N, C-alpha and C positions, 0 to 999 in steps of 0.2 A: 613569811617565806616569800622570796621573789623568784619568779621563773619567767623568763623572757622568751617570746616567740622567736624562732629562728627565721632565716630568710625563706619565704614561701610565696606561692602564688595565691593572692587573696581572692575574695569574691567568687568562689566557686558556686555561690548561691545566686542563680539568676532567675530561678522560679522555684516556688516552694517545694522542697523535698530533694532537689539535686544536691549531690555532694555528700550526703550522709543518709543512708538508707535506714528505714524504720526497723524492719524485722532482722536485727543483727544479733547473732548469738552472744557476742561479747557484751552488748548492752543489756540483754536479758539476764545473763549470768551476773553482771554487776548489780543489776536491780535486785536480784534474789540474794545478794550478799555472798554468792558462791565464789566469786573472785573479787580481788581488790579493784576498785574503779581507778581509772586514770587519775582522777582528781576528786577530792572530797572537800567541800567547804564545811568546816566544823563551826558549831555554836552560832549559827545565823538566826536572825529574827526574820523569818520568811514572810513576805507580804503575799497573802493568798487573795488573788483578784476574783476567784470563783465564789468563795464563801465570805468575802469581806472580813478577813481576820488576819491576825499576826500570831505566829507561833514559832517556838524555838525548835530547830532540828538541824540535822546535817543534810547536805545536798550532794549526791553522788553524780559525777559526770563521766561518761564513757563515749569515746569517739565523737566528741562534740555535742552529745545529746545528754539531757538530764535523764539519768537512769532511775533514780529513786530518791525519796525523801524519808528520813527516819534516822536510824543510827548506822553509820557506815564507816569503813576504813578504806583508805586509798593509797595508791602508790605515791601520790603526793597529797599532802594535806595542807589546807590553808585555814588558819583560825580567824574567823570573822569577828571574834571578841564581842559578840552580841549586836553587831551592827545590822541594820536593816538590809535584807537582800531582796531585790525586786527586779522584775523583768527589764531588759534593755528597752530604752525609749524609742518610739517610732514617730517620726515626723510625717504626718499623713499628706502633706502637700507643701512643697517648697521649690525654690529656684536657687540652685547652688550659686549661680552667677551674682545674685544680689548680695552675697557675702563679700564680693569683690575678689574672690579667690576661686581657682579651679578646684575640681573635686579632690585631688590628692592633698592640697593644702587645707581645704575645708575640713577634711576628716581629722586633721591634726588639732583643730580648735574645737570641733564638735564632740569628739570622742571623750575628752575629759569631763564633759557634762552628761555622760551616760547615753549618748546617741549610738545606737547600733544599726538602725534601719532607717532609710530615707525613701520616701516616694517622691521622686524628683522629676520635675518637668523642665527639660533643657531648651525651652522655646526661646530663651534670650539669645543664646549662641546660635541657635538654628536660624533666627531672623537675620543675623549678620552673616554667618558663614555657611549656612545650609548643611548638607550632609558631611562636609569636611569638618565642621565644628562638632557635629554629633559624634563622628568617629574619634576625634580627640577626647571628648568627654568619656566615652567608653574606655579608652586606653588609660586615661587618668584615674577613673574610678576603680579599674582592675588592680591598681597598685595599692589599694587601701584594704584594711580588714573589714570595713563596714559593708553592709548590704545596701548598695545604692541602686534602687530599682527605678529605671528610667521609664517614664511614660512618653509615648511618641507625640511630639508636638502636633496639635490639631489645627492651629491657627497661625500659619506663617504665610503672609502677614495676618494680623489679628482680624482685620476687616478688609473689604475691597477698597476702602478709602485710604489705606496705608501704603507707604512705599518703603519696603524693607530691602535688605541685601540679598535675600533669597526668597523663593516661593516654593511651598510644598503643597501642591494640589492633591486631589483625591488619589490620583494614580501614584504620585510620589509617596504619599503616606502609606498606601497599600504596599508599595515596594519596600519601604523601610521596615514595615511591620513583618514582612516576609524574610528580610535579610538579616535583621538585627534582633537581639533578645529584648525588645521592649516589653514592659510588663502590662501595658494597656494604652489607652488613648488619653493624652494630656488634656488639661482643662479646655472645654469647648466654650470659647468666649463669644463667638458670633452666633448668639441666640437667634437673630433674625434669619440667618442662613438655615438653621435647624427648622424653624417654624415655617419658612417658605418652601421647605423640602428641596433646597438646592441640591442638585445632583452630585456635585463634588463633595459637599458636606455629608450627604447620605452615604457615599462611598467610604468616607473616613469612619463614620459611625458603625458601619457594618463590618469593620475590620476586627472588632473585638467586643466582648461583653463587659469589659472593665473600662468604664468611661468616667472621667472626672469632669465636673461642671464649674461654671462661673456664671452666676445668675443674680447680679445685684438688682434688687427691687423688682424682680420678676415674680408675678403672682397670678392667681386666678387660672383661667383657661390657658393662658400663655405658659404658665409654669407647668400645668398638666401636659401640654404638648411637648415641652422640653424634656420632662421626665419620661414621657412615653417613648421618646426617641432612644432611651437607654442610659441617660445620664443619671449617675448615682450619688454624687456628692456636690456640695457647694461650700465655698469658703468666703463668700461675699456678704453674709448676713450682717445687717446693721442694727436690727432691733429684735427683741424677744418675740414679738408678734410674727416677724418674718421667719424666725427659727421654728416656731410652732407650726406654721403653715407648711414649711418644707418637710419637717419631720413627720407631720401628719400625712403627707403624701408619699412617705416612704424613703425620703432622702436621708443620707448621713450629712449632718452639718458640721463642718470643720471650723472650730472657733480659732480665730487668728490673733496671734500676738507677735507682730513683726516689729520692724523699726519705726515705721510711720503708722501703719494701720494697726490699731489695737481695739479689738472688739469684745474682749472677755467681760469687762465690767458691764457693758450694755446688755450682753446676752446672758449673763449669769442667772438672772431671774427666770429665764426660760428653761433652765436645767432642773428638772424634777425627777423623781423616781420613774416617771412614765417616759421621759425623753432621754434619760441618762445613757442608755445603751446605743443610741443613735447619734451620740456626740463624739467628735474627735478633736484633737488639738493639731494645729499646724502653725508654721511661722510664715509661710509664703515668701516674704522678702525680709531678711534680717542681715544687717551688715556685720563686718568682721569685729568691730569693737563691741557691739552689743553682745555678740556671741561670747567673746572673751570675758566680758564683764559678768554676764548672768546666764549664759547658755541659750538653748533653744527651747526644747520641750520641757526641760527642767524649769525654765522661767514660766512656762504656761502653768505647770503644776503649782508653783509658788504663788502666782497671781490668783489662781483659782481658790487656793486656800485663804488668801487674803480677802477674797470676795465672799467667804463663808462656806466654801465647799469642804466636805469631808476629805481628808488627805487620801484615803484609800480609793474613794470615788475618782478623785483627780488622777491617781496613778492608773486606775482601770481605764479611764478615757485615753491616757497616753500610751497604753500598751495593748490590752486585750481588745478594746473596741477597734483600734486601728488595724490590728492583725485580722480580726474577723471581717471587717469591711473589705479589706484587700485580699482576702483568701489566703492569708498567711497562717495556715492551720496549725503550724508547729511553732508559732511565735506568740509573744504577748503574755506568757504566764510562766510560773515556776511549778512545773509538774512533769511527771514521767513522760518521755517521748517528745518533749519540747526541746527546741534548740537551746543550747547552753549560752544564751545571751543574757547577761544579768550584770547588775552593779551592786556595790555595797556603799551604804551611806550612813552617816552619823545621825541623820534625821530624815523624816518622811518628806520634808520640803526640799531636800536635796541641795542644801547650801554647801555641804562638805561631802562630796562623792570621793571616796578613798580608792576604790578599785573599779575597773570596768573589765568584764570578760566577754569575749566574742568567740562563740563556738568552743567554749571551755578554755580559751587561751587568754591569759592576762595581757591586755593591750594598753591599759592605763593604770599607773599606781601613784597615789599622792599627787595627782595632777600632771605627772610626767608621762608623755606618750612613749610607748615602748616599740613602736614600729617605724619603719623608714620608708619615705616616699621620694627620696632624692633623685631617683633615676628617671623621672618623667621628663621628657623633652617637649618643648613647645614648638609645634611645627610651623613652617612659614605660612601655611594656609590660613592661620588664624591671627596673623600679624599684619600690620599696615593696612587696616581696614577703613580708614577715614579718607574720603575723597570729596573735598569741598569745592563748591563753585567759587568764582571770583567774588570777593566781598569788599565792601567799603562801609563807611559809617551810615550812609543812606539806607543800607539794608536793615539798620536797627533803629529806625525812626518810624513813628506812626502818629499822625495828627489826632488829637483827642477832640471829640464832639460830644456834647451832653446827650445822654440817653443811649449811647452806643453800648452793646453788650460787653460784659467782662466776666472773668472767672473769679468766683469767691471761694477760697480754700477754707476747709473746716478742720477743727482740732482732731487729731488722731484718726483721720479718715481719708480715704482716697476719693470719696464722693465729693463733688463740688456743686456749687449753686450758680445759676445764671443771674447776674445782677446788672442794673443799668445805672451806673454812677452819674451823679450830676456835676462832679468835678474831677480833675486829674489828681487831686490830693489823695494820698494813701495808695496810689496805684503804681505798680511796676510794669515795665514793658517786658514781655516774654516773646522770644522768637524760637522757632524750630527750623533748623537748617538741614535739608536732606544731605546725607553724608555718604551715600553708597555710589555716587557718581552716575545716577540715573536721570533725575529730573532737575536737580539744582534748585528745587523749590524752597521758598522761605515763607512760613506762616507767621503772622504776628498778631498779638492781642494783649490786652491789659489784664493784669492779675491783682486782686486785692487780698491781703491777709499775710503776706510775707513781711511787709514793712521794711524792705531792703533799702538802705541808704548809703551812698558813698562808694559805689563800685558795681561790680557785676560778678556773677558766677556762671560758668559754662561747664557742661559735661556731655560726654558721648554716650551716656546712659539715658535712654528715653523710651520707656516701655510703649509698645513692644517692638517697634521697628528700629529703635535705638538710633534715631537721628540725633543731631546736636540740639540740646536745649540750653538756652541762655536766658538769664534773668538779670535785669539791672535797672539803674536809674539814669544812665546816660549812654549814648551810642558809642562814644570813644572807648569806654571800658568794656562794653559788650563785644565790640569788634576785637579788642585785644585778648579778651578771654577766649573767644572762639579760636583765634589764630594760635593761641598758646597750646592748644590741644594737638597740633601737628597732624601727622598722618597716622599716628598710633592711637590717639584718643586719650581720655582721662578726665580729670576734674581740675579746673583752674579758677582761681580767685584773683581778681584784678582790682586795684584801687589806684586812682590817679594815673592810669595808663601803665602801671607796673604790676607784674605778677607777684602777689604776696604769699601765695601758697599754691602747691600743685601736686597732684598724684597721677603719675602715668598709669595707664591701663593698657598694657601691651597686648593682652589677649583679647582680640575682637573689640577693643575699646570698652570692654566690660569688666575685665578682671586684671589684677596685677600679676606680673610675672615674677614678683619677688616672694621670698618666704613670708609666711603669715605675720611674723613679728614685725618685719620691715614694712609690709603693707599696712598693718595696723598703725604703726607710727606715722606713716605718711597720711593716712586717713584722719588720724587725730589732729594733725596740724591743719589740714584743710578744713575739718569740721569746726575747729576753734576759730579759724579766721572767718568762716562764713557766719558764725554766731556774732562776731563783732559787727556785721553788716545787717543781720536780720533781727527785727524787733518783734518776735513772737515766740515765746517759750513753749507754746502748746503744739508746735509742729516740729518735725525733723526736716529742716530745709532741703537737704540734699536728696533724701529719699522721696519727699513729696514732689520736688521739682522733677524727678525722673518719671513721675506718674501723670504729669499735666498733659502728656501727649497720648495717653491711653484712651482711645475713643470707644471703648466698650464699657466704661464706668461712668454713670450719669454724674451731673446733668450736662456739663459743658466741658470740652477739652480743646486743646490746640495741637494740630499736627502741621506738617510742612506745607499744607495747602490752606490753612487758616483755622478760624474758630469753628468748632463743630458741635452742633446740638445733638447729644447722644440719644435723647428721648425721641426727638423728631426726625433723627437720621438725615440731617441736612446741614450744609455749611451756612453760617450766618454772614450777612453782609457787613 
């Protein structure tokens, strides 16, 4: 049976419980079987995340809530034909912008993979467009059926060393939290500001009790101080030992499987019966093509099973654990009183998700999205955001001398190493160009590990201030690649002075203004061309390039002022 949602205002769920009250006579009567429920899913193999079991029963839905499990009859009935029925998936930490799509287009590619709830930190668009960008994101998200719960960006810019398009200090964050329905405080990246008791940071931390973290390689008393400030989660663990320390101190650890950063294999041995309930899954940063190909949290479940995890444990992490961590008391399980967010799948590893229901409404069937988001307009405030200084080839030259510091990139990681090469061989020049029209600064440094030859690639995505980052093996192509971005931004590949692939990113220089399918096609073309230049199969060149400027992830990064030692908190000569 196919039933399609009519035109409606989505996302009436901005904090748990709004939009569908618990003590509803209609729900109670449907649970008792005294009245027919709005909807009954018949013959489902229900995945019980409480008792770690699978059992066959009907699921009755009334007013968007699961009324009962057992034998029921409904006004509408849907035959699951024995397929697995499990809770809608929850991404515990992600940035919509990294998909290269705005929220209303992101929903169209994530929903078919079982996504119903996102804990989203919009600090990318906030760094470029400030409150105007956040306002656009709220409007965009409201046009989708998914619950997109925005955390208020805490670090705009990420550190005092960055030059972003906007600044959100303690007063600004407090004002935003008061005016808009933010669900909590987004990842606190500036651990040094927390531990030094910076007044502005303390004001942000005191706005809410729900605070996300970002604590790569933080341990010992510094980690204790960070947690004591109220931070509850971390998605930057690189080793099982780090995971155990953080869980042991009361944190939730979000295991990340993004496009570039992939930590599940390394952290899997830290997941035991003792740590399981403090583990979450997240994507953090995952691009449009990876989502289309293998999903988001569904991919995490699949990878976890490949690493030896029990499928129901993996599903529990992706649903109940995330719901409990974020206070979503009526999400994350198939049980009476829970919201009717669920999916049907042919297998527990979610290769074939056949239906997705949100609040009891069918929103995806056989991979086809049944909701419309075409009415969202892109406002002028988030367009034309690239303002470059005067540039020439000299801006993209740097004399090499033996023993000068350089960045070494690592496979499947955002962490880098500081190295001192004895030759120019195997090095690429990287430059970060300030693009918000404020300083005109250009930072330059050498990078080892891309193996890029025969051209250059530039993009207006550069976490988190999103200045222009360009990597190449000659100044002519580097200059041409930066110029190709124009005033709107995007990604450009240049060989022999000519643009060979390009993806415009009209929204803040971060996201495409095109429908998801068109954006994916453009991204595929750019990614394929970059792969002809880059000789390292163990990295995702575009995603990794975008993180070379993030000066809160060790050991060494490059921003528009130069090479920066993250551990020592100083610029390198």
